[in-house]
Structures are given as C-alpha cells and as structure tokens.
C-alpha positions as CSV (number, residue, x, y, z in Angstrom):
1,M,21.8,-13.4,-0.4
2,G,22.0,-10.3,-2.7
3,M,19.2,-7.9,-3.3
4,E,17.2,-8.3,-6.5
5,V,17.5,-5.4,-9.0
6,I,15.7,-4.9,-12.2
7,R,18.0,-5.2,-15.1
8,I,17.7,-3.2,-18.3
9,G,16.4,-5.4,-21.1
10,E,14.4,-7.8,-18.9
11,G,10.8,-8.3,-19.9
12,E,8.3,-6.2,-18.0
13,Q,6.4,-9.3,-16.9
14,D,9.6,-10.9,-15.5
15,A,10.6,-7.6,-13.8
16,W,7.2,-7.6,-12.0
17,K,7.4,-11.2,-11.0
18,K,10.9,-10.5,-9.6
19,I,9.6,-7.6,-7.6
20,L,6.6,-9.4,-6.2
21,N,8.7,-12.4,-5.2
22,S,11.6,-10.3,-3.8
23,P,12.3,-11.0,-0.1
24,R,13.5,-7.4,0.3
25,I,12.2,-4.4,-1.6
26,T,14.7,-1.8,-2.9
27,K,14.4,1.9,-3.8
28,E,14.9,0.9,-7.4
29,Q,11.9,-1.5,-7.3
30,I,9.8,1.2,-5.6
31,D,10.7,3.7,-8.3
32,Y,9.8,1.2,-11.0
33,V,6.4,0.3,-9.5
34,I,5.5,4.0,-8.8
35,D,6.4,4.9,-12.4
36,Y,4.0,2.3,-13.7
37,V,1.1,3.3,-11.5
38,A,1.7,7.1,-11.8
39,N,1.8,6.9,-15.6
40,N,-1.3,4.7,-15.8
41,K,0.6,1.9,-17.4
42,I,-1.1,-1.5,-17.4
43,I,0.6,-3.9,-15.0
44,P,1.7,-6.9,-17.1
45,I,0.6,-9.5,-14.5
46,S,-2.7,-10.1,-12.9
47,I,-3.3,-9.0,-9.4
48,P,-6.7,-10.5,-8.4
49,I,-9.1,-9.1,-5.8
50,E,-11.0,-11.5,-3.6
51,S,-14.0,-10.3,-1.6
52,V,-13.8,-12.4,1.6
53,Y,-17.4,-11.9,2.6
54,N,-18.8,-11.7,-0.9
55,Y,-20.0,-8.2,-0.2
56,R,-19.9,-4.9,-2.1
57,I,-16.3,-3.7,-2.4
58,F,-15.5,-0.1,-1.7
59,P,-12.5,1.2,-3.6
60,P,-9.6,2.2,-1.3
61,R,-9.5,6.0,-0.9
62,S,-7.1,5.8,2.1
63,I,-3.8,4.0,1.5
64,A,-1.5,3.0,4.4
65,V,2.2,3.6,3.6
66,S,3.5,2.3,6.8
67,G,5.8,-0.6,7.7
68,V,8.0,-2.7,5.4
69,G,5.3,-5.3,4.6
70,G,2.9,-3.2,2.7
71,V,4.8,-0.8,0.5
72,I,4.4,-2.6,-2.9
73,G,0.8,-3.4,-2.0
74,A,0.1,0.2,-1.2
75,I,1.4,1.3,-4.6
76,L,-0.6,-1.4,-6.3
77,A,-3.7,-0.4,-4.3
78,L,-3.6,2.9,-6.1
79,K,-4.6,1.1,-9.3
80,N,-7.8,0.1,-7.6
81,A,-8.6,3.5,-6.1
82,D,-11.0,5.7,-7.9
83,E,-9.8,8.7,-5.9
84,V,-7.0,8.8,-3.3
85,K,-7.9,11.2,-0.5
86,Y,-5.4,10.1,2.2
87,F,-2.1,8.4,2.8
88,I,-2.0,6.9,6.2
89,T,1.2,6.5,8.1
90,T,2.7,6.5,11.6
91,E,5.0,8.9,13.5
92,E,7.7,6.2,13.4
93,V,7.7,6.3,9.5
94,M,7.7,10.1,9.4
95,N,10.7,10.2,11.7
96,A,12.6,7.3,10.0
97,D,16.2,8.0,8.7
98,E,18.1,5.9,6.1
99,K,19.3,3.5,8.8
100,N,15.8,2.6,9.9
101,P,14.0,-0.3,8.3
102,L,10.9,2.0,8.0
103,Y,12.9,4.3,5.7
104,L,11.5,2.6,2.5
105,S,8.0,3.5,3.7
106,K,9.0,7.1,4.2
107,Y,10.8,7.1,0.8
108,T,7.7,5.7,-0.8
109,L,5.4,8.2,0.9
110,D,7.6,11.1,-0.1
111,K,7.5,10.0,-3.8
112,L,3.8,9.4,-3.8
113,Q,3.1,12.9,-2.2
114,N,4.9,14.4,-5.2
115,I,2.5,12.7,-7.6
116,Y,-0.9,12.6,-5.7
117,A,-2.7,15.4,-4.1
118,A,-3.7,13.3,-1.1
119,R,-3.4,14.4,2.5
120,V,-1.0,12.6,4.8
121,V,-2.6,11.4,8.1
122,Q,-0.5,10.1,11.0
123,I,-2.6,7.5,12.7
124,K,-2.2,6.5,16.4
125,L,-3.7,3.8,18.6
126,N,-7.2,4.7,19.9
127,D,-7.6,7.6,17.4
128,F,-11.2,6.6,16.7
129,N,-12.3,9.9,15.3
130,T,-9.6,9.8,12.6
131,I,-10.5,6.2,11.8
132,K,-14.2,7.0,11.4
133,S,-13.4,9.9,9.2
134,L,-11.2,7.8,6.9
135,L,-13.9,5.1,6.7
136,R,-16.5,7.7,5.6
137,S,-14.3,8.3,2.6
138,G,-14.3,4.7,1.4
139,G,-12.1,1.7,1.6
140,I,-8.8,1.6,3.4
141,Y,-5.7,-0.3,2.4
142,I,-4.2,-1.4,5.8
143,S,-1.2,-3.6,5.1
144,G,1.9,-2.5,7.0
145,L,0.0,-0.6,9.7
146,P,0.7,-1.7,13.3
147,Y,-1.4,-4.6,14.1
148,E,-3.3,-2.8,17.0
149,V,-4.3,0.0,14.7
150,A,-5.4,-2.4,11.9
151,V,-7.6,-4.2,14.4
152,Q,-9.2,-1.0,15.5
153,I,-9.9,0.0,11.9
154,A,-11.4,-3.4,11.2
155,Q,-13.7,-3.2,14.2
156,L,-15.2,0.0,12.9
157,A,-15.2,-0.7,9.1
158,G,-18.1,-3.0,8.3
159,F,-17.9,-5.2,5.2
160,G,-16.1,-4.4,2.0
161,K,-13.8,-1.6,3.2
162,I,-10.6,-3.2,4.4
163,W,-8.0,-3.9,1.8
164,H,-5.0,-6.2,2.3
165,F,-2.4,-7.3,-0.2
166,S,-1.0,-10.8,0.3
167,N,2.6,-11.1,-0.8
168,I,2.3,-14.9,-0.5
169,N,-0.8,-15.2,-2.8
170,K,-0.1,-12.1,-4.9
171,K,-3.7,-10.8,-4.6
172,F,-5.8,-8.4,-2.7
173,Y,-8.3,-9.5,0.0
174,V,-11.1,-7.2,0.8
175,F,-12.8,-7.8,4.1
C-alpha cells in the first residue's frame, strides 16, 4: 500500500478528497493543507460543524497539534478560529525525531509556529490550572491529545467548547 501524494494538475477538490481519505498523512499533504489555510484560500469541499448539544459554539482558540490522528483536523480547525492563542502539544511530540510516528505532529507544529503568533503549551495529565486557562480563552480543538488529557479537558469545559474532527464523517463535532 503506497502513500497518497498530490499530483500536479489534479483538481483541488480531488486533492482535498484524497487527503481527507488518506490512511496515512504525508509531509506533502500537510504542506498543501497549511498553504491553503495560511493563505486564506477557500477549501473546495464542505467541512460541516455539528453542535452535539445544540448549544452555543465557542470558536477554537487553542488547537491541539499532538498525535497522528488530529493533524489535518488541527489545521482545518484554524479556519474556524477567530483568533489562535495557543497550540497545545505534549512533551512526546516536542521530543519526536524523524523515526517517531509523532514526528508529523512536530513537523506540523513547527510550520504553524512560523505562520501564527500563538504560544505553544505543553500539556500534561492533571495540569488543571493550564486546562482552566486554555478554556477561559475559548474553545479547544482536542483531537490527537492523549485520551486521559482529553477527558480532563472535557470534564472542565462545559458545553460548546470542545472541538473534535472526525476523519470518518469528515466533519467537526462540538461538545
């Protein structure tokens, strides 16, 4: 099974579909998606947002760039942010080398730091003061964070502040 790469000449909509359906994200795909978002281009496919509790939605101001599962969603969450104050990550991502599966998260974080003036916050289990501070800023995109940390954020968040991107349904869920 080879990795999917964007080919020159493909339609933008097809390229986006290929990225969103790709079983394994590549650096080239990350570069492509970041270029779109950073240059305020309109994404040629619809990424719906569903409010699970039918409550007011707070835009994400803290974006988790951590773990392999949430990288593309993190970049897409930037399109829904009115202001990005923080990028959230873990020590494991910050220390990842090119052989580590978390390296793509580190690569993404490094690229985003060159574009956005957001502060990077390393989050740890039971770091409730940091979690409360992030929640005071607005919504938090949590996909890719370690499960235990995501649960602690959810316990303190209230309604309308937790953002998750579903790769299966190709949409955001806000809890």
